[in-house]
KOLFI-931009 format. One line per 3 residues: number of its first residue (from 1); their letters; for each residue x, y, z of C-alpha. Coordinates in Angstrom, 2 decimals, always signed. Each point is the difference from the previous one (the first is absolute). Layout:
NUM) a) X,Y,Z; ...
// end
This chain:
1) mrt) +90.18,+55.49,+152.92; +2.10,+2.42,+2.25; -0.61,+3.51,-0.92
4) fvy) +2.73,+2.96,+1.82; +1.44,+3.49,-0.61; +3.54,+0.35,+0.20
7) tsh) +1.77,+3.53,+0.47; +3.67,-0.30,+0.87; +1.57,+2.82,+2.30
10) psr) +3.56,+0.24,-1.24; +2.62,+1.04,+2.42; +3.96,+0.07,-0.12
13) vvf) +1.50,-3.12,+1.77; +3.73,-0.59,+0.46; +0.45,-2.87,+2.34
16) gsg) +3.08,-1.48,+1.07; +3.14,-0.35,+2.48; +1.09,+3.89,+0.06
19) avd) -2.48,+1.37,-1.97; +0.48,+3.31,+2.36; +2.97,+0.80,-1.61
22) rlr) -2.20,+0.43,-3.14; -1.95,+2.68,+1.96; +1.56,+3.68,-1.52
25) eei) +0.09,-1.76,-3.34; -4.38,-0.38,+0.40; -0.33,+3.63,+1.66
28) erl) +1.88,+1.65,-2.85; -2.02,-1.94,-2.76; -2.96,+1.37,+1.41
31) grq) +1.45,+3.31,-0.43; +0.49,+1.13,+3.82; +2.03,+1.30,+2.20
34) ril) -1.07,+0.42,+3.18; -1.60,-2.31,+2.28; -1.68,-0.92,+3.26
37) lls) +1.03,-2.89,+1.91; -3.06,-2.16,+1.96; +0.83,-1.88,+2.38
40) gpa) -1.46,-1.38,+2.89; +1.43,-0.84,+4.03; +2.68,-2.86,+0.27
43) lew) +0.95,+0.65,-3.75; +3.11,+2.36,+0.38; +2.11,-2.59,-1.49
46) asa) -1.56,-0.69,-3.14; -0.35,+3.96,-0.26; +3.62,+0.20,+0.27
49) rvr) +0.14,-2.11,-2.57; -2.36,+1.62,-2.47; +1.71,+3.46,+0.61
52) eaa) +3.14,-1.18,-0.70; -1.19,-1.43,-3.31; -1.78,+3.30,-0.82
55) gdl) +2.50,+2.34,+1.20; -0.13,+3.68,-0.32; -3.90,-0.64,-1.37
58) vva) -1.73,-0.58,+3.14; -0.54,+3.86,+1.52; -2.53,-1.27,+2.71
61) efg) -1.07,-3.23,+2.25; -2.90,-0.77,+1.74; +0.34,-3.08,+2.26
64) daa) -3.33,+0.03,+1.78; -2.18,-2.31,-2.32; -2.84,-1.47,+1.79
67) mht) -2.01,-3.37,-0.37; -3.40,+1.08,-1.34; +0.93,+2.67,-1.72
70) pve) -1.47,+2.98,+2.62; -0.55,+3.15,-2.01; +1.42,+1.52,+2.99
73) vte) +3.17,-1.40,-1.03; -0.22,+0.85,-4.03; -0.97,+3.62,+0.93
76) ral) +3.23,+0.39,+1.91; +2.10,-1.80,-2.46; -1.64,+2.33,-3.11
79) ail) +1.01,+3.47,+1.92; +3.51,-1.68,+0.20; -0.24,-1.05,-3.71
82) ret) -1.17,+3.78,-1.14; +2.26,+1.72,+2.38; +3.05,-1.67,-2.20
85) sad) -1.60,+0.16,-3.92; +1.00,-3.29,+0.18; -1.45,-1.97,-3.58
88) clv) +0.46,-3.31,+0.94; -0.86,-3.05,+2.28; +2.20,-2.70,+1.13
91) avg) -1.48,-2.26,+2.92; +1.95,-2.43,+1.80; -1.39,-2.88,+1.89
94) ggs) -3.91,-1.49,+0.77; -3.15,+0.48,-0.63; -0.25,+2.71,+2.38
97) ttg) +2.63,+2.19,-1.74; -1.52,-1.09,-3.59; -3.34,+1.42,+1.18
100) lsk) +1.26,+3.27,+0.90; +1.98,+0.46,-3.32; -3.68,-1.16,-1.91
103) ala) -1.75,+2.58,+1.49; +3.10,+2.71,-0.09; -0.26,-0.34,-3.84
106) lrt) -3.94,-0.07,+0.21; +0.42,+3.59,+0.89; +2.44,+0.75,-1.92
109) glp) +0.52,-2.00,-2.94; +3.56,-0.54,+0.67; +1.87,-3.07,-1.08
112) qvi) +1.14,-2.92,+2.22; +2.34,-2.40,+0.00; -0.26,-2.85,+2.60
115) lpt) +2.29,-1.97,+1.57; -1.84,-2.72,+2.32; +1.05,-1.65,+3.17
118) tya) -2.05,-2.42,+0.50; -2.45,-2.32,-2.17; -3.57,+2.20,+0.42
121) gse) +0.19,+0.21,-3.94; -2.07,+3.47,+0.30; +2.85,+2.35,-2.13
124) vtp) -1.53,-2.07,-3.17; -3.51,+1.33,+0.84; -2.03,+2.89,-0.76
127) vlg) -2.01,-0.22,+3.25; +0.48,+2.80,+3.11; -1.88,-1.15,+3.46
130) etr) +0.11,+2.90,+2.18; -1.25,+0.73,+3.66; -1.74,+3.08,+0.96
133) dgh) -1.49,+0.12,+3.50; +0.15,-4.03,+0.19; -1.54,-0.66,-3.09
136) ktt) +1.51,-1.49,-2.59; -0.66,+0.77,-3.25; +1.46,-1.67,-3.72
139) rss) -0.09,+1.57,-3.34; +1.64,-1.20,-3.10; +0.93,+2.17,-2.76
142) pei) +3.21,-0.20,-2.79; +1.74,+2.93,+1.41; +0.67,-1.79,+3.53
145) lpg) +1.47,-2.51,-2.15; +3.98,+0.40,+0.85; +1.79,-0.12,-3.45
148) tvl) +3.81,-1.68,+1.02; +0.59,-2.87,+2.43; +3.08,-0.85,+1.25
151) ydv) +0.40,-3.80,+0.98; +3.05,-0.55,+2.11; +0.45,-3.10,+1.66
154) dlt) +2.54,+1.52,+2.29; -2.23,+2.77,+1.23; -1.83,-3.22,+1.78
157) ltl) +2.10,-1.69,+1.67; -0.18,+1.34,+3.37; -3.47,-0.29,+0.39
160) pvp) -1.29,-1.97,+2.78; -1.35,-3.77,-0.74; -3.00,+1.09,+2.26
163) lsv) -0.90,+3.34,-2.38; +1.32,-2.15,-3.14; -2.38,-2.61,+0.70
166) tsg) -3.17,+2.43,+0.58; +0.70,+1.72,-2.64; +0.99,-2.49,-2.68
169) vna) -3.66,-1.41,+1.07; -1.34,+3.73,-1.00; +1.08,-1.30,-3.37
172) lah) -1.01,-3.18,+0.38; -3.85,+1.74,+0.68; +0.39,+1.99,-3.46
175) ave) +0.73,-2.82,-1.63; -2.99,-2.07,+1.10; -2.80,+2.49,-0.22
178) aly) +1.06,+0.61,-3.50; -0.84,-3.61,-0.94; -3.84,+0.28,+0.71
181) sad) -0.20,+3.87,-0.46; -3.00,+1.11,-2.38; +2.87,+1.25,-2.28
184) anp) +1.74,-3.26,-0.42; +1.80,-0.40,-2.96; +2.79,-2.57,-1.56
187) vtd) +2.92,+2.48,+0.39; -0.19,+0.86,+4.17; -1.47,-3.81,+0.35
190) gqa) +3.65,-0.91,-1.18; +1.58,+2.66,+1.97; -1.86,-1.00,+3.24
193) lqa) +0.68,-3.83,-0.13; +3.57,+0.69,-0.62; +0.17,+2.48,+3.25
196) isl) -1.51,-2.37,+1.81; +2.40,-2.72,-0.94; +2.67,+2.53,+0.93
199) igr) -0.72,+0.94,+2.55; -0.93,-4.05,+1.61; +3.10,-1.08,-0.32
202) alp) +1.93,+3.04,+0.77; -0.92,+0.98,+3.33; +0.27,-3.26,+1.70
205) rla) +3.89,+0.84,-1.30; +0.39,+3.28,+0.97; -1.57,-1.36,+3.11
208) adp) +2.78,-2.53,+0.20; +3.02,+1.82,-1.00; -0.47,+4.23,-0.21
211) adr) +2.91,+0.70,-2.02; -1.60,-2.11,-2.87; +0.25,+2.22,-2.99
214) ear) -1.80,-1.97,-2.56; -2.56,-0.41,+2.55; -0.26,+3.97,+0.47
217) adl) -0.06,+0.28,-3.50; -2.63,-2.80,-0.82; -2.16,+2.05,+2.57
220) lea) +0.41,+3.69,-1.60; -0.82,-1.88,-3.11; -3.00,-0.92,+1.18
223) awl) -0.93,+3.23,+1.31; +0.66,+2.03,-3.09; -2.65,-3.16,-1.51
226) agt) -2.20,+0.30,+2.62; -0.10,+3.95,+0.35; -0.64,-0.25,-4.35
229) cla) -2.75,-2.05,+1.07; -1.56,+2.58,+2.26; +0.99,+2.71,-2.43
232) tvg) -2.02,-1.92,-2.69; -3.27,-1.21,+1.35; -2.69,+0.77,+3.30
235) mgl) +0.56,-1.27,+3.21; -2.49,-1.69,+1.97; -0.78,-0.60,+4.22
238) hhk) +3.42,-0.67,+0.73; +1.15,+3.40,-0.93; -3.27,+1.66,+1.30
241) lch) +0.33,-1.30,+3.45; +3.31,+0.58,+0.29; -0.48,+3.91,-0.74
244) tlg) -2.81,-0.10,+2.71; +2.08,-1.65,+2.57; +2.95,+2.28,-1.01
247) gsf) -1.50,+3.06,-0.21; -2.44,-0.16,+3.08; +1.80,-1.89,+2.51
250) glp) +3.59,+0.94,-1.30; +1.23,-3.14,-0.06; +3.48,-0.90,-2.16
253) hap) -0.44,-0.32,-3.62; +1.66,-3.54,-1.12; -0.16,-1.81,+3.36
256) tht) -4.02,+0.70,-0.17; +0.38,-1.55,-4.14; +1.57,-2.75,+1.47
259) vil) -2.83,-0.80,+2.75; -3.08,+0.11,-2.23; +1.02,-1.15,-3.43
262) pha) -0.28,-3.68,+1.21; -3.12,+1.08,+1.60; -1.69,+1.89,-3.30
265) may) +1.39,-2.81,-2.22; -2.40,-2.40,+1.84; -3.09,+2.32,+0.05
268) nap) +0.55,-0.18,-3.94; +0.45,-3.20,-0.77; -3.10,-1.59,-0.13
271) aap) -0.67,+2.48,-2.92; +3.62,-0.19,-1.47; +0.96,-3.67,+0.19
274) evm) +2.00,-0.56,-3.17; +2.03,+3.05,+0.91; +0.93,-1.33,+3.47
277) rri) +0.73,-3.05,-1.86; +2.78,+1.89,-1.82; +1.40,+1.74,+2.83
280) aea) +0.06,-3.64,+2.26; +1.82,-0.99,-3.28; +2.22,+3.04,-0.06
283) lgv) +1.04,-0.23,+3.86; +0.15,-3.93,-0.18; -2.55,-0.74,+2.52
286) pda) -3.57,-1.43,+0.48; -2.10,+2.95,+0.77; +1.50,+3.31,-0.73
289) pag) -1.53,+2.12,+2.52; +0.89,-2.55,+2.73; +3.21,-0.40,-1.83
292) vhd) +0.20,+4.21,+0.40; -0.56,-0.66,+4.03; +2.50,-2.49,+0.22
295) lvt) +2.76,+1.86,-1.97; -0.56,+3.03,+1.95; +0.12,-2.47,+2.92
298) slg) +2.88,-1.77,-0.65; +1.94,+3.18,-0.56; -0.72,+1.59,+3.74
301) gpv) -2.38,+2.89,-1.91; -2.57,+1.56,+1.58; -3.56,-2.06,-0.43
304) slr) -1.86,+1.87,+2.42; -2.01,+3.82,-0.02; +0.47,-0.50,+4.14
307) elg) +3.64,+0.05,-0.71; -0.13,+3.50,-1.92; -1.83,+1.62,+2.64
310) mpe) -3.52,-0.40,-1.58; -2.73,-0.05,+2.88; -2.72,-2.21,-0.04
313) sgl) -2.52,+2.53,+0.44; +0.97,+1.55,-3.20; -0.69,-3.21,-2.34
316) aha) -3.85,+0.68,-0.90; +0.68,+3.54,-0.42; +2.43,-0.92,-2.70
319) aew) -2.04,-2.45,-1.44; -2.79,+2.93,-0.76; +2.40,+2.30,-1.34
322) aaa) +1.45,-2.71,-2.27; -3.26,-1.46,-1.25; -1.66,+4.00,-0.57
325) tpy) +1.56,+0.25,-2.80; -0.50,-2.44,-3.07; +3.36,-1.01,-2.34
328) pnp) +0.18,-2.60,-1.85; +0.93,-3.71,+1.47; -0.29,-3.74,-0.62
331) rev) -2.56,-0.52,+2.94; -2.70,+2.32,+0.95; +1.32,+2.39,+2.73
334) tae) -2.22,+0.37,+3.20; +0.83,+1.22,+3.32; -1.63,-3.43,+1.82
337) gla) +2.74,-1.46,-2.01; +2.58,+2.32,+0.67; -0.37,-0.29,+3.31
340) gll) +0.92,-3.61,+0.21; +2.27,+0.20,-2.23; +1.85,+2.53,+2.37
343) sda) -0.83,-1.19,+3.03; +2.26,-3.33,-1.49; +3.35,+2.25,-1.06
346) whg) -0.35,+1.63,+3.47; -0.14,-3.01,+1.85; +2.69,-1.49,-2.87
349) rrp) -2.24,-2.63,-0.45; +1.79,-2.72,-3.05; -2.53,+0.36,-2.95
352) agr) -2.36,-3.10,-0.46; +0.22,+0.21,-3.55; +1.09,-3.01,-1.53
355) psg) -0.73,-1.63,-3.51; -3.58,-1.99,-0.64; -0.47,-2.96,+1.78
358) adp) +3.66,-0.11,+1.81; -0.10,-1.24,+4.15; +1.04,+2.99,+1.97
361) rla) +2.30,-2.41,+2.49; +1.91,-0.14,-3.13; +1.21,+3.76,+0.35
364) rlt) +0.38,-0.19,+3.75; +1.91,-3.13,-0.22; +2.49,+1.62,-2.77
367) eqv) +0.53,+3.16,+2.32; +1.12,-2.35,+2.97; +2.35,-1.10,-2.09
370) vas) +1.36,+3.58,-1.00; -0.50,+1.16,+3.14; +2.36,-2.45,+1.42
373) faq) +3.08,+1.08,-2.08; -0.79,+3.67,+1.28; +2.57,+0.21,+2.84
376) ape) +2.81,-1.69,-1.81; +3.09,+1.65,+0.53; +1.23,+0.64,-3.79
379) prt) -2.68,+2.19,-1.56; +0.63,-1.56,-3.18; -0.56,-3.50,+1.27
382) gal) -3.04,+0.72,+0.96; -1.33,+1.97,-2.69; +0.83,-2.58,-2.50
385) lad) -1.54,-3.02,+2.01; -3.25,+2.14,+0.72; -0.53,+0.73,-4.06
388) lvr) +0.97,-3.35,-0.73; -2.77,-1.61,+1.98; -2.60,+2.38,-1.59
391) hlh) +1.07,-1.20,-3.12; -0.06,-3.76,+0.85; -3.10,+0.52,+1.86
394) sfv) -1.61,+1.46,-2.81; +1.39,-1.91,-2.30; -1.75,-3.24,+1.39
397) idn) -3.22,+1.74,+0.70; -0.60,+1.52,-3.84; +0.46,-3.64,-1.19
400) dvt) -1.54,-1.88,+2.21; +2.97,-2.61,+1.14; -1.14,-2.81,+1.33
403) dse) +1.99,-2.70,+2.62; +1.25,-1.86,-2.88; +1.63,+2.45,-1.95
406) wqy) +1.32,+1.40,+3.12; +1.63,-3.21,+1.05; +1.20,-0.46,-3.64
409) aid) +1.41,+3.04,+0.57; +1.74,-0.63,+2.82; +0.66,-3.60,-1.44
412) flt) +2.42,+2.27,-2.98; +1.34,+2.48,+2.44; +1.60,-3.21,+1.85
415) rtg) +1.25,-1.78,-3.17; +1.75,+3.07,-0.89; +1.57,+0.47,+3.21
418) qqs) +0.74,-3.85,-0.45; +1.50,+0.75,-3.42; +2.01,+3.47,+1.43
421) gpt) +3.50,-0.83,+0.78; +3.99,+0.86,-0.74; +0.28,-0.87,-3.94
424) rqe) -3.95,+1.20,-0.67; -2.62,+2.34,+1.36; -3.57,-0.69,-0.95
427) fvl) -1.32,+3.09,+1.43; +2.16,+2.11,-1.75; -1.62,-1.96,-2.84
430) lsd) -3.06,+0.55,+0.90; +0.77,+3.53,+0.79; +0.91,+0.41,-3.77
433) tlg) -2.33,-2.04,-1.40; -2.87,+2.16,+1.59; +1.99,+3.55,-1.38
436) vss) +0.36,+0.93,+4.02; +3.90,-0.64,-0.72; -0.31,+2.97,-2.89
439) vvd) -2.49,+2.02,+1.58; +2.29,+1.30,+2.69; +2.82,-0.87,-2.24
442) llt) -1.28,+3.11,-2.26; -0.95,+2.12,+3.49; +3.59,-0.33,+0.90
445) nsr) +1.38,+1.15,-2.75; -2.67,+2.95,-0.90; +1.68,+1.61,+3.25
448) tpg) +3.72,+0.45,-1.97; -0.85,+1.53,-3.23; +2.96,+0.14,-2.76
451) ttp) +0.97,-3.42,+1.46; +0.64,-3.28,-2.19; -3.64,-2.00,+0.76
454) sav) +0.08,-2.15,+2.44; -1.61,-3.82,-0.29; -1.02,-2.78,+2.38
457) lgp) +2.15,-1.76,+1.71; -1.14,-3.36,-0.40; +0.19,-3.86,+1.12
460) fyv) +3.94,-0.87,-0.51; +2.02,+2.78,+1.40; +2.63,-1.62,+2.48
463) egp) +1.98,+1.80,+2.37; +3.51,+0.24,+0.02; +0.97,-1.18,-3.92
466) pev) +3.17,-0.24,-0.53; +2.40,+2.87,-0.72; +1.98,-0.17,-3.50
469) phg) +2.41,+2.48,-1.83; -1.21,+2.00,-3.49; +0.32,-2.26,-2.59
472) sdi) -1.10,-3.22,+1.64; -1.58,-2.01,-1.70; -2.85,-1.03,+2.18
475) sgg) -2.01,-2.86,-1.74; +1.68,-2.59,+1.80; +0.86,-1.87,-3.75
478) ldg) -4.06,-0.24,-0.73; -1.24,-0.09,-3.51; -1.55,+3.49,-1.19
481) tpl) +0.87,+2.34,-2.63; +2.97,+1.88,+1.36; -1.00,+3.77,+1.74
484) wvd) +2.04,+2.59,+0.71; -0.62,+2.56,+2.60; +1.13,+3.37,+0.52
487) vrv) -1.96,+2.57,+1.96; +0.48,+2.78,+1.99; -1.75,+1.53,+3.52
490) tdt) +0.00,+3.83,-0.02; -2.07,+2.28,+2.69; -3.16,+2.01,-1.60
493) agk) +2.47,+2.67,-1.47; +2.48,-2.58,-1.99; +2.58,+0.18,+2.28
496) plg) +1.57,-3.57,+0.62; -0.31,-1.83,+3.26; +3.61,-2.27,+1.06
499) dav) -0.32,-3.20,+2.01; -3.90,-0.53,-0.40; -1.37,-3.27,+0.40
502) vdv) -1.31,-1.84,-3.16; -1.87,-3.32,+0.60; -0.73,-1.81,-3.41
505) wqs) -1.97,-3.13,-0.03; -2.34,-1.46,-2.82; -1.21,-3.24,-1.73
508) ned) +1.63,-2.18,-2.09; -1.09,-0.49,-3.70; -1.91,-2.95,+1.00
511) gfy) -1.86,+2.25,+2.54; +1.41,-1.27,+3.24; +1.51,+1.65,+2.64
514) dvq) +3.36,-1.45,+2.22; -2.50,-1.03,+3.08; -2.02,-1.72,-2.62
517) lpd) +2.51,-2.10,-1.12; +1.72,-2.25,+3.10; +2.33,-1.49,-2.19
520) ldg) +1.75,+3.10,-0.54; +3.32,+0.22,+1.93; -0.44,+3.45,+1.46
523) pvl) -1.57,+3.22,-0.70; +0.07,+0.97,-3.48; -1.80,+2.65,-2.54
526) rar) +0.23,+2.57,+3.39; +2.89,+1.71,+1.26; +1.10,+3.27,+1.72
529) lrt) +1.85,+2.94,-1.13; +1.41,+2.97,+0.62; +0.41,+3.28,-2.25
532) dae) +2.96,+1.36,-0.61; +0.61,+3.42,+0.27; -1.34,+0.77,-3.06
535) gri) -3.56,-1.45,+1.35; +0.45,-3.42,-2.75; -0.54,-3.30,+0.58
538) tfw) +0.82,-2.51,-2.84; -0.31,-3.79,-0.38; -0.76,-3.27,-1.63
541) stl) -3.49,-1.79,+0.21; -2.69,-1.30,-2.44; -3.09,+1.17,-2.09
544) paa) -2.94,-0.15,+2.74; -2.93,-1.73,-1.56; -3.50,-0.29,+1.37
547) ypi) -1.22,-2.46,+2.13; -3.07,-0.74,+2.12; -0.27,+0.77,+3.59
550) pdd) +0.40,-2.96,+2.45; -3.82,-1.61,-0.62; +0.07,-2.95,+2.01
553) gpv) -1.31,+1.12,+2.62; -2.96,+2.27,+1.17; +0.68,+2.93,-2.09
556) gqm) +0.18,-1.77,-2.81; -3.10,-1.79,+0.75; -1.46,+3.72,+0.84
559) laa) +0.91,+0.64,-3.59; -1.29,-3.35,-1.64; -2.89,+0.49,+1.53
562) vgr) -1.27,+3.00,-1.96; +1.87,-0.85,-2.61; +3.41,+2.24,+0.24
565) hpy) +3.60,-0.75,-1.79; +2.66,-0.02,+2.30; +2.30,+1.42,-1.86
568) rap) +2.09,+2.88,+0.53; +2.06,+2.66,-3.16; +3.88,-0.91,+0.31
571) hlh) +2.12,+2.34,+2.02; +3.33,+0.60,+2.13; -0.75,+1.23,+3.52
574) fmi) +1.99,+2.51,+1.91; +0.37,+1.08,+3.42; +1.95,+3.32,+0.29
577) gah) +1.20,+1.26,+3.01; +2.36,+3.17,+0.58; +1.04,+1.92,+3.40
580) ghr) -2.43,+2.81,+0.21; -2.71,-1.11,-2.40; -3.13,-1.70,-0.05
583) rlv) +0.37,-3.81,-1.00; -1.20,-0.92,-3.26; -1.60,-3.43,-1.20
586) tql) -0.78,-0.30,-3.64; -0.21,-2.24,-2.94; +0.72,+0.76,-3.64
589) fva) -2.13,-1.85,-2.58; +1.85,-1.57,-3.25; -1.72,+2.39,-2.73
592) gga) -2.16,-1.99,-2.72; -0.20,-2.65,+3.33; -3.80,-2.36,+0.27
595) yld) -2.03,+1.12,+2.64; +1.08,+3.71,-0.02; -3.58,+0.81,-0.52
598) gdt) -1.69,-3.41,+2.77; +2.89,+0.05,+2.77; -1.44,-2.35,+2.44
601) vfg) +1.42,+2.27,+2.70; -1.17,+3.24,-1.29; +3.65,+1.42,+0.08
604) vkd) +0.61,+1.19,-3.29; +0.71,+3.71,-1.03; +0.54,+1.58,-2.84
607) elv) +2.84,+1.76,+1.61; +1.85,-2.96,+0.41; -0.24,-1.40,-3.53
610) vdy) +3.05,+0.10,-1.02; +2.65,-1.67,-3.25; +1.51,-2.72,+0.73
613) tpq) +1.80,+0.68,-2.87; +1.46,-2.85,-3.07; +3.66,+0.07,+0.17
616) sgp) +2.32,-2.42,-1.87; +3.97,-0.62,-0.31; +2.45,+1.87,+2.05
619) tpd) -1.62,+0.88,+3.71; +1.45,+2.98,+2.54; +1.84,-1.61,+1.57
622) grr) +1.68,-2.74,-2.11; -1.74,-3.00,+1.08; -0.31,-2.65,-3.03
625) vdg) -3.64,-0.49,-0.73; -0.81,-2.12,-2.57; -3.52,+0.95,-1.38
628) pwr) -2.31,+3.41,+0.46; -0.02,+1.37,+3.61; -1.91,+2.92,+1.31
631) rls) +0.98,+3.29,+1.76; -2.40,+1.56,+2.85; +1.12,+3.67,+0.73
634) htf) -1.98,+2.60,+2.46; +0.45,+2.20,+2.22; -1.71,+0.09,+3.58
637) ria) -0.87,+3.13,+1.46; -1.16,-0.50,+3.67; -1.23,+2.73,+2.48
640) psa) +1.62,+1.37,+3.22; -1.07,-1.58,+3.25; -2.87,+1.88,+2.09
643) e) +2.42,+0.46,+3.10
// end
């Protein structure tokens, strides 16, 4: 039975774009009035933003925060603090600035407010490392922990990619060591694995597009989670080595973490195989130490102590110093073992650790393929292909795929392509039934909060549907319960959008789209309309019905093989485009319809299940309808474009 002791270290965290604007409010909440603003070299732009937010509360500034928190720098800042009678510390920057703030707080008891510009994570830890006469000592105390942290993604947007990479891997190290810490517990396990997953996905996206705000927000969230782990549980070999190398040899903090991490993981892997399996799973790689090394390599990060300026002659001394003081670690720490670890790190060798029984040639082959994309003219393309190869190779290795299984997969994909054409897209159908389309859809929709949720495009959209006027009947005379559709298109503030282009399409009452019915003369149950000045369109159609996706091809055979039904919940498709706004592709599902809880393409969202209200008698446009009819009224809200 697992046993543990869990102690939380509470900090007030304000997270989100524009969080810096709440600085004055947070200072006043603490009852303070005189700020000493701390920063480091090359942070004047960030200091100016903080100065603007704090206004006249800033009574003094110190902009010389230094790596590894030298005591002499702290003493200089302390003199300014006392001269100005500051009653609150505000630090903007990375780990160096945060370290200075902690050192001052430890000596004065003043409250701290931290605004990180990197992914260091030290802003949520009660740990302080200080350097005196070339030796770094570390202490932990509740008085060191900053009380308030403002995470503002806007303050990280100009962090160069190389610094973002090393800072992100620094945060990764906190999460990795938390998982095999002697103090590990279920809370920190969950935080650590989430941080590892976020970092593994976000760093390649950031390298491909440094302006990707969502990627930077993910890294900032991961830094918070990983730093919280560091604050809660003890660290091991990795951090001990990095403190030794940084304090004694003056190596840069985050790059040193980046180089050492995969080698420290490889050293501990034999003693913590289950932890390494969970890390590998979170990263989507077959082997955790090699996977971290490969991630750094693919991002152009440092992989050797030699390139950081570490003298080879100092490796033996570093190993002896790190092994001299006992500390918790999964595997016994010896000077001999550390000498080998540091030698591998100095040369930049790829860790040899791998799953039991795996052929080392497999890892080499994967890296050869990944390396072939390194010079791609479009970095995003190279990063995507490299990640895809790692996941594909990992799948094949983990499942020990046979030659006949591989050949069947090739045949399946070949038949899927052969089944695709202008009127049927079997590959889209495959993506839909595997849930990939819905994953991409959810990711896309999550970037536009406050808008109508999107939905999968589906395989039956046809470019250039016939344009019809308002009030038209698009059913083409097909049987079905008449449906009057009256919808509006607005922006996120509710302002109507005129001249928006709205494409609509649906199946008939028997569950077939027009492209599946060769006897029809021309397109039916699909059209293009333009909104009027009030953002409105109206038309007649028929009530959509539940229907099976085409199951006479490879995708249908796959569903049958696993005992899945092919049915979709009844819905009406919309594609909406307006100048200056993001295109919205969505569906409106019939409330009470079949398969809402078991849609075969996983496309139903609660917000898109709406009433198709039963009606009888007079219609809105005076059309005569014998018997019952339905009415659909809805307002779509679409987001402004990124530009």
